[in-house]
C-alpha positions in Angstrom: -68.5 61.8 183.3 -69.6 62.0 186.8 -66.9 60.6 190.8 -68.9 58.9 192.7 -66.6 57.7 195.9 -69.0 55.3 197.6 -68.4 52.5 199.9 -71.3 50.5 201.9 -70.5 48.9 205.0 -72.7 45.3 203.1 -69.9 43.5 201.0 -73.8 42.9 198.5 -74.7 46.4 198.5 -71.4 47.6 196.6 -72.3 44.9 194.1 -75.6 45.3 193.3 -75.0 49.1 193.4 -73.1 49.0 190.1 -75.4 47.1 188.0 -78.1 50.0 189.8 -75.5 52.0 188.1 -75.8 51.1 184.9 -79.1 50.5 185.5 -79.2 53.6 185.6 -77.3 55.4 182.1 -79.3 52.4 180.2 -82.8 53.7 181.4 -82.7 57.3 182.4 -80.4 60.5 181.0 -77.6 58.3 180.3 -74.8 59.2 181.8 -70.5 57.2 182.2 -69.7 57.2 185.8 -66.6 56.2 187.7 -66.7 55.1 191.4 -64.4 53.6 194.1 -65.1 51.5 196.7 -63.7 48.9 199.1 -65.1 46.9 201.6 -64.8 46.7 205.6 -65.5 43.6 205.8 -64.1 40.5 203.7 -66.2 38.7 200.9 -66.2 36.9 198.1 -68.0 37.1 195.2 -67.8 34.9 191.6 -68.2 35.4 188.4 -71.8 35.1 186.4 -70.6 31.2 185.7 -68.5 30.0 188.2 -69.7 27.8 190.5 -68.9 28.2 194.5 -67.9 24.0 195.2 -65.3 24.8 192.0 -63.9 27.6 193.6 -64.5 28.1 197.1 -63.1 26.4 200.2 -66.3 25.6 201.8 -66.2 24.6 205.2 -63.5 27.3 205.9 -65.2 30.4 204.5 -68.2 28.8 206.0 -67.4 28.2 210.0 -65.1 32.1 209.0 -68.4 33.8 208.2 -67.5 34.4 204.7 -70.1 36.0 202.2 -70.2 34.2 199.0 -71.5 36.5 196.8 -72.2 36.7 193.2 -72.0 39.5 190.3 -73.6 39.7 186.8 -70.4 40.9 185.4 -67.8 37.8 183.7 -64.5 36.4 185.5 -63.2 34.4 188.3 -63.8 34.5 191.8 -62.8 37.1 193.7 -61.7 36.7 197.6 -62.1 41.0 198.9 -61.5 43.0 201.9 -59.3 46.0 203.3 -56.2 46.7 201.3 -58.7 46.3 197.6 -59.5 48.9 196.2 -62.2 48.5 193.7 -63.0 50.8 190.6 -66.2 51.2 188.6 -67.1 52.5 185.1 -70.0 53.3 183.0 -69.1 54.3 180.1 -71.0 54.4 177.3 -71.2 52.3 173.5 -70.3 55.5 172.3 -66.9 55.4 171.9 -65.4 53.4 169.4 -62.9 51.9 171.7 -65.2 50.1 173.7 -68.0 49.3 171.3 -65.8 45.5 170.9 -65.1 43.5 174.2 -60.9 43.2 173.5 -60.6 46.4 172.3 -62.1 47.5 175.2 -60.0 46.3 177.8 -57.2 47.3 176.4 -58.0 50.6 176.1 -59.5 50.8 179.9 -56.4 48.9 181.6 -53.8 50.8 179.5 -55.5 54.2 181.5 -54.5 52.5 184.7 -51.1 50.5 183.6 -50.7 54.8 182.9 -52.0 56.2 186.2 -49.9 53.4 188.4 -46.4 54.2 186.6 -47.2 57.6 187.8 -46.7 56.2 191.2 -43.7 54.1 190.2 -45.8 50.7 189.5 -44.0 48.7 186.5 -47.0 47.0 184.9 -48.1 45.6 182.1 -51.7 44.4 180.2 -51.8 40.4 180.5 -55.4 39.9 177.7 -58.1 39.2 178.5 -58.1 41.7 182.1 -55.1 41.4 183.4 -52.5 43.6 185.0 -49.3 42.5 186.9 -46.4 43.3 187.4 -43.6 43.7 185.0 -40.7 42.5 187.8 -42.0 38.7 188.6 -44.8 39.2 186.1 -47.5 38.9 189.7 -51.5 40.1 189.4 -52.3 43.0 190.8 -55.4 43.7 189.1 -58.4 41.6 187.5 -61.1 43.2 185.8 -64.8 42.3 184.1 -67.8 43.7 182.3 -71.1 43.5 181.9 -72.1 45.1 179.1 -75.8 47.0 177.8 -77.5 47.8 175.4 -76.5 51.4 175.4 -73.2 51.4 178.6 -71.2 49.2 179.1 -70.7 48.3 183.4 -66.7 48.0 183.9 -64.8 46.8 187.7 -61.4 46.4 188.6 -59.4 45.6 191.5 -56.7 47.0 192.6 -54.4 45.1 195.3 -52.8 47.5 197.3 -52.4 46.5 200.9 -54.2 43.6 201.0 -53.5 40.2 203.1 -52.8 37.8 200.4 -52.3 34.9 202.3 -55.9 35.1 202.9 -57.1 34.1 199.6 -55.7 30.4 199.8 -57.4 30.0 202.8 -60.3 30.6 201.4 -60.1 30.3 197.4 -59.4 26.4 195.7 -57.4 26.7 192.7 -58.9 27.7 189.1 -59.6 25.3 186.9 -59.1 27.9 184.6 -55.3 29.7 184.7 -54.3 32.6 181.9 -51.0 31.7 180.5 -48.6 33.9 182.4 -49.7 31.8 185.4 -47.9 28.4 185.3 -48.3 26.4 188.3 -47.8 29.3 190.7 -49.9 29.4 194.7 -52.3 32.0 194.9 -49.1 33.5 197.4 -46.6 33.3 194.5 -48.8 34.6 191.9 -50.5 37.8 192.9 -48.9 40.8 194.4 -49.8 44.5 196.2 -48.9 47.7 194.7 -47.9 49.1 198.0 -48.9 52.5 197.5 -51.8 54.6 199.4 -55.2 53.8 197.9 -55.4 58.0 197.6 -52.7 58.3 195.8 -54.0 55.2 193.4 -57.7 56.7 193.3 -56.1 60.6 192.5 -54.4 58.9 189.5 -57.1 57.1 188.2 -59.3 60.3 188.4 -57.0 62.3 186.5 -56.9 59.6 183.9 -61.0 59.1 183.4 -62.3 62.0 184.6 
């Protein structure tokens, strides 16, 4: 597996580069990748089938010049920026634990949870693709996948020092909510892990590389 700690200034380049990594794995020699990135700019990214009119407070986003992008993977609509670490995995379907979608989430997110535990963060897996703190069941990580013929693209976020109040400013309450959310507001539902990003990266490297 190769490693890249590579962030671009433009959010759209950070999003498209993940797809480039999957394309290279599918069409070239084929290799696995762990990538870290973080956007210096605030932006909104929609899941593959999400509708911006359903998820985004469009007037607020337009007024403040917030970019609205779409990624090729599933999952919901997310606000990103400084304080939100992204990790990307390109993994071979030859791995038996990767072939099945639900099993792959369990396999990958268990590793992330183990990495966070070494930093004193007690978290748990909430299917299909969330990680939340054990105390309070507050979401700290969302994840999504795009699956190719031979490889998968798995990418996730880890909130470590993000301005959580901005989420409600730009995003509506989602129509489809995980059961463990109940009817909590954005601010009541999410949390930062309050651990330096470099420490998180180091532990993730230990479990994946």
